[in-house]
BAKOLKE-800167 format. One record per atom (N, C-alpha, C, CB): residue number from 1; residue in three letters; chain; atom name; x, y negated, z negated. Coordinates in Angstrom, 1 decimal, padded with zeros to 4 digits. Atoms other than C-alpha are relative to their C-alpha. Glycine has a CB too. Layout:
BEGIN
REC  num  residuo  cadena  atomo      xx      yy      zz
REC  NUM      ALA       A     CA       X       Y       Z
...
# end
This chain:
BEGIN
REC  num  residuo  cadena  atomo      xx      yy      zz
REC    1      MET       A      N   001.0  -000.2   001.1
REC    1      MET       A     CA   114.8  -054.0  -165.1
REC    1      MET       A      C  -001.1  -000.9   000.2
REC    1      MET       A     CB   000.6  -000.2  -001.3
REC    2      PHE       A      N   001.3   000.6  -000.1
REC    2      PHE       A     CA   111.2  -054.8  -165.2
REC    2      PHE       A      C  -000.7   000.0  -001.3
REC    2      PHE       A     CB  -000.9   000.7   001.0
REC    3      LYS       A      N   000.9   000.1   001.2
REC    3      LYS       A     CA   109.0  -055.9  -168.1
REC    3      LYS       A      C  -001.2  -001.0   000.3
REC    3      LYS       A     CB   000.9  -000.5  -001.3
REC    4      PHE       A      N   001.3   000.9  -000.2
REC    4      PHE       A     CA   105.5  -057.5  -168.4
REC    4      PHE       A      C  -000.6  -000.2  -001.6
REC    4      PHE       A     CB  -001.1   000.9   001.2
REC    5      THR       A      N   000.8   000.3   001.2
REC    5      THR       A     CA   103.4  -059.0  -171.0
REC    5      THR       A      C  -001.6  -000.2   000.4
REC    5      THR       A     CB   000.6  -001.2  -000.8
REC    6      ILE       A      N   001.3   000.3  -000.2
REC    6      ILE       A     CA   099.6  -059.0  -171.2
REC    6      ILE       A      C  -000.6  -000.6  -001.1
REC    6      ILE       A     CB  -000.7   001.2   000.2
REC    7      THR       A      N   000.6   000.7   001.0
REC    7      THR       A     CA   097.8  -061.6  -173.2
REC    7      THR       A      C  -001.5  -000.2   000.3
REC    7      THR       A     CB   000.7  -001.4  -000.1
REC    8      ASP       A      N   001.4   000.1  -000.1
REC    8      ASP       A     CA   094.0  -061.5  -173.7
REC    8      ASP       A      C  -000.4  -001.5  -000.5
REC    8      ASP       A     CB  -000.7   001.3  -000.7
REC    9      LYS       A      N   000.3   001.3   000.1
REC    9      LYS       A     CA   093.0  -065.1  -173.4
REC    9      LYS       A      C  -001.6  -000.2  -000.2
REC    9      LYS       A     CB   000.4  -000.8   001.1
REC   10      ASN       A      N   001.3   000.1   000.1
REC   10      ASN       A     CA   089.3  -064.4  -174.1
REC   10      ASN       A      C  -000.9   000.0   001.2
REC   10      ASN       A     CB  -000.1  -000.9  -000.7
REC   11      ASN       A      N   000.7   000.1  -001.3
REC   11      ASN       A     CA   088.1  -065.5  -170.7
REC   11      ASN       A      C   000.7   000.7   001.1
REC   11      ASN       A     CB  -000.3  -001.5   000.4
REC   12      PHE       A      N  -000.7  -000.6  -000.9
REC   12      PHE       A     CA   090.8  -063.8  -168.9
REC   12      PHE       A      C   001.2   000.7  -000.4
REC   12      PHE       A     CB   000.2  -000.9   001.0
REC   13      LEU       A      N  -001.1  -000.5   000.4
REC   13      LEU       A     CA   093.8  -061.7  -169.0
REC   13      LEU       A      C   001.2  -000.7   000.6
REC   13      LEU       A     CB   000.0   001.4   000.3
REC   14      LEU       A      N  -001.2   000.7  -000.6
REC   14      LEU       A     CA   097.2  -063.4  -168.5
REC   14      LEU       A      C   001.1   001.1   000.0
REC   14      LEU       A     CB   000.5  -001.4  -000.8
REC   15      VAL       A      N  -001.0  -000.9  -000.2
REC   15      VAL       A     CA   099.9  -061.1  -167.1
REC   15      VAL       A      C   001.1  -000.7   000.6
REC   15      VAL       A     CB  -000.4   001.2   000.9
REC   16      VAL       A      N  -001.2   000.7  -000.3
REC   16      VAL       A     CA   103.5  -062.3  -167.0
REC   16      VAL       A      C   001.0   001.0   000.6
REC   16      VAL       A     CB   000.7  -000.8  -001.3
REC   17      LEU       A      N  -001.1  -001.1  -000.4
REC   17      LEU       A     CA   105.9  -060.2  -164.9
REC   17      LEU       A      C   001.4  -000.6   000.1
REC   17      LEU       A     CB  -000.4   000.6   001.5
REC   18      GLU       A      N  -001.3   000.5   000.1
REC   18      GLU       A     CA   109.6  -060.5  -165.2
REC   18      GLU       A      C   001.0   001.2   000.4
REC   18      GLU       A     CB   000.3  -000.5  -001.4
REC   19      GLY       A      N  -000.9  -000.9  -000.4
REC   19      GLY       A     CA   112.4  -058.8  -163.4
REC   19      GLY       A      C  -000.3   000.5   001.5
REC   19      GLY       A     CB  -000.1   001.2  -001.0
REC   20      ARG       A      N   000.1  -000.7  -001.3
REC   20      ARG       A     CA   112.3  -056.3  -160.5
REC   20      ARG       A      C  -001.1   001.0  -000.1
REC   20      ARG       A     CB   001.2   000.6   000.4
REC   21      LEU       A      N   001.1  -001.0   000.0
REC   21      LEU       A     CA   109.0  -054.4  -159.9
REC   21      LEU       A      C   000.2   000.8   001.3
REC   21      LEU       A     CB  -001.6  -000.8  -000.1
REC   22      MET       A      N  -000.4  -000.8  -001.1
REC   22      MET       A     CA   110.3  -051.7  -157.6
REC   22      MET       A      C   000.0   001.5  -000.3
REC   22      MET       A     CB   001.3  -000.5   000.5
REC   23      ILE       A      N   000.0  -001.5   000.3
REC   23      ILE       A     CA   110.1  -048.4  -159.4
REC   23      ILE       A      C  -001.5   000.5  -000.4
REC   23      ILE       A     CB   001.1   000.4  -001.3
REC   24      HIS       A      N   001.4  -000.4   000.1
REC   24      HIS       A     CA   106.9  -046.4  -159.2
REC   24      HIS       A      C  -000.4   000.2  -001.3
REC   24      HIS       A     CB  -000.2   001.2   000.6
REC   25      GLU       A      N   000.3   000.0   001.4
REC   25      GLU       A     CA   106.8  -045.7  -162.8
REC   25      GLU       A      C  -000.4  -001.3  -000.7
REC   25      GLU       A     CB   001.0   000.6  -000.7
REC   26      ASP       A      N   000.2   001.5   000.4
REC   26      ASP       A     CA   107.1  -049.4  -163.7
REC   26      ASP       A      C  -001.5  -000.4   000.6
REC   26      ASP       A     CB   001.3  -001.0   000.6
REC   27      ALA       A      N   001.2   000.5  -000.7
REC   27      ALA       A     CA   104.2  -050.2  -161.2
REC   27      ALA       A      C  -001.2   000.8  -000.6
REC   27      ALA       A     CB   000.2   000.2   001.5
REC   28      GLN       A      N   001.2  -000.8   000.6
REC   28      GLN       A     CA   102.0  -047.3  -162.6
REC   28      GLN       A      C  -000.3  -000.5  -001.5
REC   28      GLN       A     CB   000.3   001.6   000.0
REC   29      LYS       A      N   000.2   000.5   001.3
REC   29      LYS       A     CA   102.5  -048.5  -166.2
REC   29      LYS       A      C  -000.8  -001.4   000.0
REC   29      LYS       A     CB   001.4  -000.1  -000.7
REC   30      LEU       A      N   000.8   001.2   000.0
REC   30      LEU       A     CA   101.6  -052.0  -165.2
REC   30      LEU       A      C  -001.5   000.0   000.4
REC   30      LEU       A     CB   000.7  -000.9   001.0
REC   31      HIS       A      N   001.6   000.0  -000.3
REC   31      HIS       A     CA   098.3  -051.2  -163.5
REC   31      HIS       A      C  -000.8   000.8  -000.9
REC   31      HIS       A     CB  -000.2   000.6   001.6
REC   32      GLN       A      N   000.7  -000.6   001.1
REC   32      GLN       A     CA   097.4  -048.7  -166.2
REC   32      GLN       A      C  -000.3  -000.8  -001.2
REC   32      GLN       A     CB   000.7   001.2  -000.4
REC   33      ASP       A      N   000.2   000.9   001.2
REC   33      ASP       A     CA   097.9  -051.2  -168.9
REC   33      ASP       A      C  -001.0  -001.0   000.2
REC   33      ASP       A     CB   001.2  -000.6  -000.4
REC   34      VAL       A      N   001.0   001.3  -000.3
REC   34      VAL       A     CA   096.1  -054.1  -167.2
REC   34      VAL       A      C  -001.3   000.7   000.2
REC   34      VAL       A     CB   000.4  -001.0   001.3
REC   35      THR       A      N   001.4  -000.6  -000.3
REC   35      THR       A     CA   093.2  -051.9  -165.7
REC   35      THR       A      C  -000.7   000.4  -001.3
REC   35      THR       A     CB   000.1   001.2   000.9
REC   36      LYS       A      N   000.8  -000.6   001.1
REC   36      LYS       A     CA   092.4  -050.4  -169.0
REC   36      LYS       A      C  -000.5  -001.2  -001.0
REC   36      LYS       A     CB   001.0   001.0  -000.9
REC   37      GLN       A      N   000.5   001.3   000.7
REC   37      GLN       A     CA   091.7  -053.9  -170.5
REC   37      GLN       A      C  -001.0  -000.8   000.8
REC   37      GLN       A     CB   001.1  -000.9  -000.3
REC   38      ILE       A      N   001.0   000.8  -000.9
REC   38      ILE       A     CA   089.6  -055.1  -167.6
REC   38      ILE       A      C  -001.5   000.8  -000.3
REC   38      ILE       A     CB   000.5   000.1   001.8
REC   39      ASN       A      N   001.4  -000.6   000.1
REC   39      ASN       A     CA   085.7  -054.6  -168.3
REC   39      ASN       A      C  -000.9  -001.0   000.4
REC   39      ASN       A     CB  -000.4   000.4  -001.4
REC   40      LYS       A      N   000.9   001.0  -000.5
REC   40      LYS       A     CA   082.6  -056.3  -167.4
REC   40      LYS       A      C   000.0  -001.4  -000.7
REC   40      LYS       A     CB  -001.4   000.5  -000.2
REC   41      GLU       A      N  -000.1   001.4   000.8
REC   41      GLU       A     CA   083.1  -059.2  -170.1
REC   41      GLU       A      C   001.3  -000.6   000.2
REC   41      GLU       A     CB  -000.2   000.2  -001.6
REC   42      ASN       A      N  -001.3   000.5  -000.2
REC   42      ASN       A     CA   086.8  -059.5  -169.5
REC   42      ASN       A      C   000.4   000.5   001.2
REC   42      ASN       A     CB   000.9   000.5  -001.0
REC   43      ASN       A      N  -000.2  -000.6  -001.3
REC   43      ASN       A     CA   087.1  -059.1  -165.7
REC   43      ASN       A      C   000.9  -000.8   001.0
REC   43      ASN       A     CB  -001.4   000.3   000.6
REC   44      HIS       A      N  -000.9   000.8  -000.7
REC   44      HIS       A     CA   089.5  -061.9  -164.7
REC   44      HIS       A      C   001.4   000.1  -000.3
REC   44      HIS       A     CB  -000.4  -001.4   000.0
REC   45      VAL       A      N  -001.4  -000.2   000.2
REC   45      VAL       A     CA   093.2  -061.6  -164.3
REC   45      VAL       A      C   000.9  -001.1   000.7
REC   45      VAL       A     CB   000.4   001.4   000.6
REC   46      ILE       A      N  -000.9   001.0  -000.5
REC   46      ILE       A     CA   095.9  -064.3  -163.8
REC   46      ILE       A      C   001.5   000.7  -000.1
REC   46      ILE       A     CB  -000.2  -001.5  -000.7
REC   47      VAL       A      N  -001.4  -000.6   000.1
REC   47      VAL       A     CA   099.3  -062.8  -162.8
REC   47      VAL       A      C   000.9  -001.1   000.2
REC   47      VAL       A     CB   000.2   001.2   001.0
REC   48      ASN       A      N  -001.1   001.1  -000.1
REC   48      ASN       A     CA   102.3  -065.2  -163.3
REC   48      ASN       A      C   001.3   000.8   000.7
REC   48      ASN       A     CB   000.3  -000.6  -001.5
REC   49      PHE       A      N  -001.1  -000.6  -000.8
REC   49      PHE       A     CA   105.1  -064.3  -160.8
REC   49      PHE       A      C   001.4  -000.8  -000.3
REC   49      PHE       A     CB  -000.3  -000.1   001.6
REC   50      GLU       A      N  -001.2   000.8   000.0
REC   50      GLU       A     CA   107.5  -067.1  -162.1
REC   50      GLU       A      C   001.3   000.6  -000.3
REC   50      GLU       A     CB  -000.1  -000.9  -001.0
REC   51      LYS       A      N  -001.1  -000.7   000.4
REC   51      LYS       A     CA   110.1  -064.7  -163.5
REC   51      LYS       A      C   000.3   001.3   000.8
REC   51      LYS       A     CB  -000.1   000.2  -001.5
REC   52      LEU       A      N  -000.2  -001.1  -000.8
REC   52      LEU       A     CA   109.6  -062.0  -160.9
REC   52      LEU       A      C   001.0  -000.2   001.1
REC   52      LEU       A     CB  -001.2   000.5   000.5
REC   53      GLU       A      N  -001.1   000.1  -000.9
REC   53      GLU       A     CA   112.8  -061.4  -158.9
REC   53      GLU       A      C  -000.3   000.8   001.3
REC   53      GLU       A     CB   001.1   000.6  -000.8
REC   54      TYR       A      N   000.3  -001.0  -001.2
REC   54      TYR       A     CA   111.6  -058.6  -156.5
REC   54      TYR       A      C  -001.1   000.8  -000.1
REC   54      TYR       A     CB   001.1   000.9   000.2
REC   55      LEU       A      N   001.3  -000.7   000.0
REC   55      LEU       A     CA   108.5  -056.8  -155.5
REC   55      LEU       A      C   000.2   000.9   001.2
REC   55      LEU       A     CB  -001.2  -001.0   000.1
REC   56      ASN       A      N   000.2  -000.9  -001.0
REC   56      ASN       A     CA   108.2  -053.7  -153.3
REC   56      ASN       A      C  -001.4   000.6   000.1
REC   56      ASN       A     CB   000.9   001.1  -000.1
REC   57      SER       A      N   001.3  -000.6  -000.2
REC   57      SER       A     CA   105.4  -051.5  -152.0
REC   57      SER       A      C  -000.6   000.6  -001.2
REC   57      SER       A     CB   000.0   001.0   000.9
REC   58      SER       A      N   000.6  -000.4   001.2
REC   58      SER       A     CA   104.9  -049.9  -155.4
REC   58      SER       A      C  -000.6  -001.1  -000.8
REC   58      SER       A     CB   001.0   000.7  -000.9
REC   59      GLY       A      N   000.5   001.2   000.8
REC   59      GLY       A     CA   104.5  -053.2  -157.1
REC   59      GLY       A      C  -001.2  -000.6   000.6
REC   59      GLY       A     CB   001.1  -001.1  -000.2
REC   60      LEU       A      N   001.2   000.6  -000.6
REC   60      LEU       A     CA   102.1  -054.4  -154.4
REC   60      LEU       A      C  -001.2   001.0  -000.1
REC   60      LEU       A     CB   000.2  -000.3   001.6
REC   61      GLY       A      N   001.2  -000.9   000.3
REC   61      GLY       A     CA   100.0  -051.2  -154.9
REC   61      GLY       A      C  -000.6  -000.1  -001.2
REC   61      GLY       A     CB   000.4   001.3   000.1
REC   62      ALA       A      N   000.7   000.2   001.3
REC   62      ALA       A     CA   099.7  -051.9  -158.5
REC   62      ALA       A      C  -000.8  -001.2  -000.1
REC   62      ALA       A     CB   001.0   000.0  -001.1
REC   63      LEU       A      N   000.8   001.3  -000.1
REC   63      LEU       A     CA   098.6  -055.4  -157.8
REC   63      LEU       A      C  -001.4   000.2   000.6
REC   63      LEU       A     CB   000.7  -001.1   000.7
REC   64      ILE       A      N   001.1  -000.4  -000.7
REC   64      ILE       A     CA   096.1  -054.1  -155.5
REC   64      ILE       A      C  -001.1   000.7  -000.7
REC   64      ILE       A     CB   000.4   000.9   001.1
REC   65      THR       A      N   000.7  -000.7   000.9
REC   65      THR       A     CA   094.8  -051.7  -158.0
REC   65      THR       A      C  -000.7  -001.0  -001.1
REC   65      THR       A     CB   000.9   001.1  -000.5
REC   66      ILE       A      N   000.5   000.9   001.0
REC   66      ILE       A     CA   094.4  -054.5  -160.6
REC   66      ILE       A      C  -001.0  -000.9   000.8
REC   66      ILE       A     CB   001.1  -000.9  -000.7
REC   67      LEU       A      N   000.9   000.8  -000.7
REC   67      LEU       A     CA   092.7  -056.7  -158.0
REC   67      LEU       A      C  -001.3   000.7   000.3
REC   67      LEU       A     CB   000.6  -000.5   001.2
REC   68      THR       A      N   001.1  -000.6  -000.2
REC   68      THR       A     CA   090.3  -054.0  -157.1
REC   68      THR       A      C  -000.9   000.2  -001.2
REC   68      THR       A     CB   000.3   001.2   000.6
REC   69      LYS       A      N   000.7  -000.2   001.1
REC   69      LYS       A     CA   089.3  -053.2  -160.6
REC   69      LYS       A      C  -000.7  -001.2  -000.6
REC   69      LYS       A     CB   001.0   000.6  -000.9
REC   70      SER       A      N   000.5   001.3   000.7
REC   70      SER       A     CA   088.8  -056.9  -161.7
REC   70      SER       A      C  -001.3  -000.3   001.0
REC   70      SER       A     CB   001.3  -001.3  -000.1
REC   71      ARG       A      N   000.9   000.5  -000.9
REC   71      ARG       A     CA   086.6  -057.5  -158.5
REC   71      ARG       A      C  -001.3   001.1  -000.2
REC   71      ARG       A     CB   000.8   000.1   001.5
REC   72      ASN       A      N   001.1  -001.0   000.3
REC   72      ASN       A     CA   084.5  -054.2  -159.1
REC   72      ASN       A      C  -000.7  -000.2  -001.3
REC   72      ASN       A     CB   000.5   001.3  -000.1
REC   73      MET       A      N   000.7   000.4   001.3
REC   73      MET       A     CA   083.8  -055.5  -162.7
REC   73      MET       A      C  -000.5  -001.4   000.2
REC   73      MET       A     CB   000.9   000.0  -001.3
REC   74      GLY       A      N   000.7   001.2  -000.2
REC   74      GLY       A     CA   082.5  -058.8  -161.1
REC   74      GLY       A      C   001.0  -001.1  -000.2
REC   74      GLY       A     CB  -001.2   000.0  -000.9
REC   75      GLY       A      N  -000.9   001.2   000.2
REC   75      GLY       A     CA   085.8  -060.9  -161.7
REC   75      GLY       A      C   000.9  -000.1   001.1
REC   75      GLY       A     CB   000.9   000.1  -001.2
REC   76      ASP       A      N  -000.7   000.3  -000.9
REC   76      ASP       A     CA   088.8  -061.7  -159.8
REC   76      ASP       A      C   001.5   000.0  -000.5
REC   76      ASP       A     CB  -000.4  -001.3   000.6
REC   77      THR       A      N  -001.3   000.1   000.5
REC   77      THR       A     CA   092.6  -061.7  -159.9
REC   77      THR       A      C   000.7  -001.1   000.9
REC   77      THR       A     CB   000.7   001.5   000.1
REC   78      ILE       A      N  -000.7   001.2  -000.5
REC   78      ILE       A     CA   094.8  -064.8  -159.2
REC   78      ILE       A      C   001.4   000.2  -000.2
REC   78      ILE       A     CB  -000.4  -001.3  -000.6
REC   79      ILE       A      N  -001.3  -000.1   000.1
REC   79      ILE       A     CA   098.4  -064.8  -158.6
REC   79      ILE       A      C   000.5  -001.5   000.0
REC   79      ILE       A     CB   000.5   000.9   001.1
REC   80      THR       A      N  -000.5   001.4   000.1
REC   80      THR       A     CA   100.5  -067.9  -159.7
REC   80      THR       A      C   001.5   000.1  -000.1
REC   80      THR       A     CB  -000.6  -000.8  -001.3
REC   81      LYS       A      N  -001.6   000.2   000.1
REC   81      LYS       A     CA   104.1  -069.3  -159.7
REC   81      LYS       A      C   000.7   001.0   000.9
REC   81      LYS       A     CB   000.6   000.2  -001.6
REC   82      VAL       A      N  -000.5  -000.9  -001.0
REC   82      VAL       A     CA   105.0  -067.3  -156.5
REC   82      VAL       A      C   001.4  -000.5   000.4
REC   82      VAL       A     CB  -000.9   000.1   001.2
REC   83      PRO       A      N  -001.2   000.6  -000.5
REC   83      PRO       A     CA   108.8  -067.6  -155.9
REC   83      PRO       A      C  -000.1   000.2   001.6
REC   83      PRO       A     CB   001.2   000.7  -000.6
REC   84      LYS       A      N   000.0   000.1  -001.6
REC   84      LYS       A     CA   109.6  -068.2  -152.1
REC   84      LYS       A      C   000.2   001.3   000.6
REC   84      LYS       A     CB   001.2  -000.9   000.5
REC   85      THR       A      N  -000.1  -001.3  -000.5
REC   85      THR       A     CA   111.0  -064.8  -151.4
REC   85      THR       A      C  -001.2   000.9   000.0
REC   85      THR       A     CB   001.1   000.5  -000.6
REC   86      ILE       A      N   001.3  -000.8   000.3
REC   86      ILE       A     CA   107.9  -063.1  -152.8
REC   86      ILE       A      C  -001.1  -000.5   000.8
REC   86      ILE       A     CB  -000.3   000.1  -001.5
REC   87      ASN       A      N   001.0   000.6  -001.1
REC   87      ASN       A     CA   105.7  -065.4  -150.9
REC   87      ASN       A      C   000.0   000.4   001.3
REC   87      ASN       A     CB   000.2  -001.4   000.1
REC   88      GLU       A      N  -000.1  -000.5  -001.4
REC   88      GLU       A     CA   107.2  -064.5  -147.7
REC   88      GLU       A      C  -000.4   001.4   000.1
REC   88      GLU       A     CB   001.5  -000.1   000.6
REC   89      LEU       A      N   000.7  -001.2   000.0
REC   89      LEU       A     CA   106.4  -060.9  -148.5
REC   89      LEU       A      C  -001.4   000.1   000.0
REC   89      LEU       A     CB   000.4   000.8  -001.0
REC   90      LEU       A      N   001.4   000.1   000.2
REC   90      LEU       A     CA   102.9  -061.7  -149.3
REC   90      LEU       A      C  -000.6  -000.6   001.4
REC   90      LEU       A     CB  -000.3  -001.0  -001.3
REC   91      LEU       A      N   000.5   000.4  -001.2
REC   91      LEU       A     CA   102.6  -063.6  -145.9
REC   91      LEU       A      C   000.2   001.0   001.1
REC   91      LEU       A     CB   000.7  -001.3   000.3
REC   92      VAL       A      N  -000.2  -001.1  -000.9
REC   92      VAL       A     CA   104.2  -060.8  -143.9
REC   92      VAL       A      C  -001.0   001.1   000.0
REC   92      VAL       A     CB   001.3   000.5  -000.4
REC   93      SER       A      N   000.9  -001.3   000.3
REC   93      SER       A     CA   101.9  -058.1  -145.5
REC   93      SER       A      C  -001.3  -000.5   000.1
REC   93      SER       A     CB   000.3   000.7  -001.4
REC   94      LYS       A      N   001.4   000.7  -000.1
REC   94      LYS       A     CA   099.0  -060.7  -145.1
REC   94      LYS       A      C  -000.7   000.2  -001.3
REC   94      LYS       A     CB  -001.0   000.7   001.2
REC   95      LEU       A      N   000.6  -000.1   001.3
REC   95      LEU       A     CA   098.2  -060.1  -148.7
REC   95      LEU       A      C  -000.4  -001.3  -000.7
REC   95      LEU       A     CB   000.7   000.8  -000.8
REC   96      ASN       A      N   000.4   001.4   000.2
REC   96      ASN       A     CA   098.1  -063.9  -149.0
REC   96      ASN       A      C  -001.5  -000.2   000.2
REC   96      ASN       A     CB   000.8  -000.9   000.7
REC   97      THR       A      N   001.4   000.2  -000.3
REC   97      THR       A     CA   094.6  -063.5  -147.4
REC   97      THR       A      C  -001.0   000.9  -000.9
REC   97      THR       A     CB  -000.1   000.3   001.4
REC   98      VAL       A      N   000.8  -000.8   000.8
REC   98      VAL       A     CA   093.5  -060.9  -149.9
REC   98      VAL       A      C  -000.1  -000.6  -001.5
REC   98      VAL       A     CB   000.6   001.5   000.0
REC   99      PHE       A      N  -000.2   000.5   001.2
REC   99      PHE       A     CA   094.7  -062.5  -153.2
REC   99      PHE       A      C  -000.3  -001.4   000.0
REC   99      PHE       A     CB   001.2   000.2  -000.3
REC  100      LYS       A      N   000.1   001.5   000.2
REC  100      LYS       A     CA   093.9  -066.0  -154.4
REC  100      LYS       A      C   001.3  -000.3  -000.6
REC  100      LYS       A     CB  -001.3  -000.5  -001.0
REC  101      ILE       A      N  -001.4   000.4   000.5
REC  101      ILE       A     CA   097.2  -067.7  -155.0
REC  101      ILE       A      C  -000.1  -001.5  -000.3
REC  101      ILE       A     CB   001.3   000.2   001.1
REC  102      GLU       A      N   000.0   001.5   000.5
REC  102      GLU       A     CA   097.5  -070.9  -157.1
REC  102      GLU       A      C   001.5  -000.3  -000.4
REC  102      GLU       A     CB  -001.1  -000.3  -001.4
REC  103      LEU       A      N  -001.3   000.5   000.3
REC  103      LEU       A     CA   100.5  -073.0  -157.9
REC  103      LEU       A      C   000.4   000.3  -001.4
REC  103      LEU       A     CB   000.0  -001.5   000.1
REC  104      ASP       A      N  -000.4  -000.2   001.4
REC  104      ASP       A     CA   100.2  -072.6  -161.7
REC  104      ASP       A      C  -001.3   000.7  -000.8
REC  104      ASP       A     CB   000.5  -001.5  -000.6
REC  105      THR       A      N   001.1  -000.7   000.8
REC  105      THR       A     CA   098.1  -071.1  -164.6
REC  105      THR       A      C  -001.2  -001.0   000.0
REC  105      THR       A     CB   000.6   000.3  -001.4
REC  106      ASN       A      N   001.0   001.0   000.1
REC  106      ASN       A     CA   096.1  -074.4  -165.0
REC  106      ASN       A      C  -000.9   000.0   001.3
REC  106      ASN       A     CB   000.8  -001.5  -000.3
REC  107      GLU       A      N   000.9  -000.1  -001.1
REC  107      GLU       A     CA   095.0  -074.3  -161.5
REC  107      GLU       A      C  -000.8   001.3   000.2
REC  107      GLU       A     CB   000.9  -000.2   001.2
REC  108      ALA       A      N   000.6  -001.2   000.0
REC  108      ALA       A     CA   094.3  -070.6  -161.7
REC  108      ALA       A      C  -001.3   000.1  -000.9
REC  108      ALA       A     CB   001.0   001.0  -000.3
REC  109      ILE       A      N   001.2   000.1   001.0
REC  109      ILE       A     CA   092.0  -071.3  -164.8
REC  109      ILE       A      C  -001.1  -000.8   000.6
REC  109      ILE       A     CB   000.5  -000.6  -001.5
REC  110      ASN       A      N   000.9   000.7  -000.6
REC  110      ASN       A     CA   090.2  -074.0  -162.9
REC  110      ASN       A      C  -000.8   000.7   001.1
REC  110      ASN       A     CB   000.6  -001.1   000.5
REC  111      SER       A      N   000.5  -000.9  -001.1
REC  111      SER       A     CA   089.7  -071.6  -159.9
REC  111      SER       A      C  -001.0   001.1  -000.6
REC  111      SER       A     CB   001.1   000.7   000.7
REC  112      LEU       A      N   000.8  -000.9   000.8
REC  112      LEU       A     CA   088.2  -069.1  -162.4
REC  112      LEU       A      C  -001.2  -000.6  -000.4
REC  112      LEU       A     CB   000.8   000.5  -001.2
REC  113      GLU       A      N   001.1   000.7   000.4
REC  113      GLU       A     CA   085.9  -071.6  -163.7
REC  113      GLU       A      C  -001.0  -000.3   001.2
REC  113      GLU       A     CB   000.4  -001.2  -000.6
REC  114      LYS       A      N   000.8   000.2  -001.2
REC  114      LYS       A     CA   084.6  -072.3  -160.3
REC  114      LYS       A      C  -000.8   001.2   000.4
REC  114      LYS       A     CB   000.8  -000.5   001.2
REC  115      ILE       A      N   000.8  -001.3  -000.3
REC  115      ILE       A     CA   083.9  -068.6  -159.7
REC  115      ILE       A      C  -001.0   000.3  -001.0
REC  115      ILE       A     CB   001.0   001.3   000.0
REC  116      LYS       A      N   000.9  -000.3   001.0
REC  116      LYS       A     CA   082.1  -068.3  -163.0
REC  116      LYS       A      C  -001.3  -000.7   000.1
REC  116      LYS       A     CB   000.7  -000.2  -001.1
REC  117      ASN       A      N   001.1   000.9  -000.1
REC  117      ASN       A     CA   079.9  -071.3  -162.3
REC  117      ASN       A      C  -000.8   000.4   001.2
REC  117      ASN       A     CB   000.6  -001.5   000.1
REC  118      ASN       A      N   000.8  -000.2  -001.4
REC  118      ASN       A     CA   078.7  -069.9  -158.9
REC  118      ASN       A      C  -000.9   001.2  -000.2
REC  118      ASN       A     CB   001.0   000.2   001.4
# end
């Protein structure tokens, strides 16, 4: 089972993933719900993986779509709290070189502040 929450924090969207992101329909709903909230004023996304148990190519595709939309709007997407097994997937797929990955939400917020101040 997979579920997610999206919280608009004014400066960024906080997306918390939970469960197993492996069904195409779940991935599609995730990227549609997140990308429709991304705009020029609210273009940064922090995705918390702490409760994510599994991720496959459908989930990776959704995350890449979110990343692309946020960057096209002048922002960025940062992943936090990555479990070891999912971190290995990001390393093997080399997506760790595409996404910014931070240890926790506070570090991600600090990273976003640096981006905004440049």
